[in-house]
N, C-alpha and C positions, 0 to 999 in steps of 0.2 A: 596289483602288487602281491607277490608271494610273501606271506607272513612268516614263513620259515618255521612253522611249529607243527608240521605234519609228524604224527607219531608221538607227540607229547601227550601227557595224561592230565585231564582236567576234572576237578570235582566242582559241580555246580549245585549249590544249595537251593532248595525250593525251586527245582528246575522243571516241574511238570506243567507249568503254565506261566503266563505273564512274561515279565522281563527275564526271569530265570530261564524259561523255555527258549526265548528269543536268543539269549546268550549261548545256550547249549547248541542251538541250531547253527549259529554263526561259527562257533568253534568246530563243530563236527564237519561243517562244509570246508574247513581248512585242513581236514584230515586228523584233527585232534581226537584222541580216544576219550570220550566223555562219559562221566558217571553223573547221573542226576538223582537228587533225593526228593522225597515227599512222603507225607504220612498216608496218602491215598494210593494204594497199590494199583487199583484199576486205572486211574488217570495216569499214573506214572508209567505203567506198561504201555498204555496207548501212545503217550508222548514219545517214549523211546522208540516204538515201532515207526511212528510217523517221521521222526528225525532220521532214523536209519533208512527209511524208504526214500527220503528226499536226497540224502547226502551219500548213501552207499557206505556209511561208516557205522559200525556196530556201537550202540549206546547201551551201557550197563546201568543198572538201577540199584538204589539202596532205599528200602522202605523203612521209614522211621521218622521220629521227631528229632530233627537236627539240633533243637534247643536243649536236648537231654544228653547226659554223658553216654548213655547206651546208644542213642541215635547217632552220635558222632563216631562212636566206636565201630558201629556197623558200617557207616559210610567209609571210614578209613580201612576197614577190612576189604571192602569191595574195590576201593581205589587207594591202595597204599602208596605213599610217597608221590602225591600229585605234583606235577610241575606248575600247574595253574589252579588256583583256588578262587572261586567266585562266591563270596559270602552274600547271603540274601535270605530274607525271611519276611513273612507277611507283616504288614505294618500294624501297630496297635490301633485300638478303636479311636475314633474322633470324639471330641467333646471338650468342654471348657475345663480349665484347671481345677476349679472347685468340685467338679463332679467325680474326680478320680480318688480312689483310696490308696493307701500304702501298698496293698496287694496289687493294684493295677500298675503302680510304678515298678514294683519288683518284677512283675511279669514282663513288662516292656523292656526293662534292663536285661533280663535273662535272654529274651528273644533277639533283641536288636543291638546288644552290646556284648554281654558276657559270652554268649554262644559263639559269635564270630571270633572273639579273642581266644577262646579255647581252641578253636580250629587253627588259628594262626600260630598259637604256641606249639601246636602239634607238628605243623609242617614247615615252619620257617627255618629251623636249624637244618633240616634235611635239604631244603632248597639251597641254603648257603653252602653246604658241603658239596652239592652237585654243581654249584656255580650257575644255576639257572632257577628262577622262580618268579612267578607273577601272581600277586595277590590283589584282587579287585573287590572292593567292598561296595555293594549297592546300598547307598544311603538315601539321601533326599535333598532336593534343592532347598528345602525349608530349613536346613541347618544354617544357611546363609541369610535367609529372610523368614524367620519363624512366623507361624500362623497361630492365632488364638485358639484354634480348634484342634491343634495337633501337638500339644505339649509333651505327650508321652513319646511320640516319634522323635520330635526334635531333641528332647533331652537325652534319650538313649543313643541316638545316632551321633549327636555331637560328642558324647562321651567316647564312642568308638573312634571317631575321627581324631580326637585328642590323644587317646591311648596309643594309637599306632604311629603317631607322627615321628617320634624319635626312631622307632624301629625301622620305619621306611627309609630314613637317612642312613641308618647303621648298616643295613643289608645291601645297599646298592653297589658297594665296592665288590661284592660277590655276585653281582648280576641278579639280585633279588629285589624286586620293586614292590611297593604297596601304594596303590592309588584308590581313590574313592570316586565313584560315578554318582552324580546327583541328578536324578530324574525329576521332572515335573511335567505334568500335562501330557503324559504318554498314554495312549489309548489302551487301557487294560481293564479287567474286571474290578480291580482295586480302585481305579480312578472313577469308574461308574458308580460304585458304592459311595465313594467319597463325595461326588457331586450330589448324590441323593441326600446324604447326611448333611452336607453344607446347606442345601436348599431347605431341608427340614428345620435346621437350627435358625435359619434366617426367615422362616415362615413364608417361603416362596414356592411357587409351582416348580416342580423339578425340571421339566422340559425347557421352559423359557429361561430358567436360572442358568442351566448349562449353556444354552446358546448365547446368552448375554455375556457369560464369562468368556467363552471362546472368542467372542468378538473383541474382547479387550487384549487378546494376545497379539504380539507383533506378527507372528506367523499366520494368524487368523485360522488356525487349525490345530488339532491335536497332533502330537508326535506319533510316529509308528514304532512299535517295538523293535523292528529290524534296524531302524536308524540308531536306536540306543545300543543295540547289540553289536553294530559295526564298530563303535568306539571300544566296546569291551574287547572285541577280537583284536583290535590294533594294540591296545594296552597289554594284551597277553602275548604279543608277537616278539620276535627277536629284535625288531626295530625300535622297541620302546624301552630299551635298557637304560636310557638316560632321563627317563621320566619317572619321578617318584615323589611321594608325599604331596600329590596334587588332588584338588577337589574340582572335578570337571563337571560343569553344568551342562545338562542336555535338556533344555527347556524352551527352545524356540525363541530365545531372547527375552523371556518374561522377566528375569531378574534385572532390575534397573541400575545396579551398582557397577562401579568400575572394577572392583576386586572381589 
């Protein structure tokens, strides 16, 4: 299927590795002019070169902390008026509710709720004026089934989901959609660290803990970043203009509910 987005411009937050990198690769393969952000200049440049070599599409970079006003300003200088925005940020630390301070909560909210909202505020009116826009927030499957060791992530990402819900419905008449991708058990460095932390909290050996957990998944395996990114690319496409305000799970069937 031709996604019909060749030549569109995309800003991918935290795009140097993990799910952000996978989404950048999938979009670049469709001929999208991708800009990726990260605080690590060396890793970011390497990723841009790698994606460019694979896809034949030039990838531009913006070095900086996307959770800060200056970092967002720099990103929008490199990629002014993006047609596609993928918000993404490293998840907050794992731990139980009582272990986190007010500063921990404020940091989580800034990174996983307020920064994405600031970018959305900056680009949404321009997208509506051009009558094309795709905003995709990478959140978490745990906003539907919260975990006792991820209160910071669940709280901030659920707040983002609620905050954009009306905007997602308001902009669709102008062909601007907002959707949320909810990953779980996708094989990334973040998941590896998460498994280690969960095993430590449960006082279990890390290797057997991970294998036992994977055995409980309906798919009996971890997801691949490319599988996640394929859905991101479709939601960014011209074919997805009637899909908005949705929370789309990509979890290999792990979530047991109907809705």
